[in-house]
N, C-alpha and C positions, 0 to 999 in steps of 0.2 A: 513324523512332525517336519515341517519345509525349513528349508536352509532362508532364513530373511535375513539382508542384510540390516544392520543398526542404521536407519536415515529419520533424522528426528521431523523433517515435514512428509515423510511419505512419499518423495519423490523418487523414480527411480535411479541405481544408484551412477554415481556421476554427475549429475544434474548438480550445481548449486542451490544450495538452501536460498530460499526467498527470505531476505531480512525485514524484520519492522523497524519500523519508523514511526518515532514519538510525531503528534502532528504539528510542535513546534518548528523541527526539522522538517517536516513536510513542508512547511508555509515559507522559511527559509529557501525551499529547492524552487517552489513554486514562482516565488518573487524574482529571481534572477529570470527566469524563463516566460512568464507569462501576465498580464495584467489585465484585468482587478484580478487579486487570489481570492478564493472562496473564505467566508470568513469561519472561525473554528464551528460555531454551531453548523453551519453549511457542511461543511466534511463529516462532521459526526453524523447529521441524516445522511451523506452519502455513503458512510459506513451502511448505518444500520438497512437502508435501500439498496445495497448490494452496486452499487455507483459505483466504488471505490471498495477494493477487498480488504478489509480489516479486521480488526477486532478490540474488545474492550479488554482490558487486564488492570482489575481491581478498580482505580478511577480514572485511569489513563486511556486515553484511544489511541490503536498504530495504526499504518496502514504498509500494508507489503508494498516493498520496494518498486515490483513488476508491476505493479497496478497504479502506483504512482507513476511510474515512466510511462504508460498506456496512456492513463488521464491528462498527462500533459501534451502527448503526440496527440491526442484526439483534439485537446484544447487549441495548439497549436495551428492546427490545419484548420480547424473553423474560422479562427480568427483573418 
C-alpha cells in the first residue's frame, strides 16, 4: 500500500489548493480589470467548452481561481 498525502485537489503536497469562485464573484473580479465582461451564459459556455476550467455543483457554476486569472491575463494582453 502506497503512503499518499491526503490532498483534496490531487496536486503535489506543498501546492496550494485552487479555489472555486462563484460566477457572480468572478464577474466582479473581471469588472475591475476588463471591459466588457462576458455575460453569464457566455461564462457558462466557456466552462462547458473548457475555455475556463470550472464545474457545476448542483445548479451553480464555479470557476477555478487559477483559470480565471489566466483568462484575465490572456484577455488583458489582447486589448
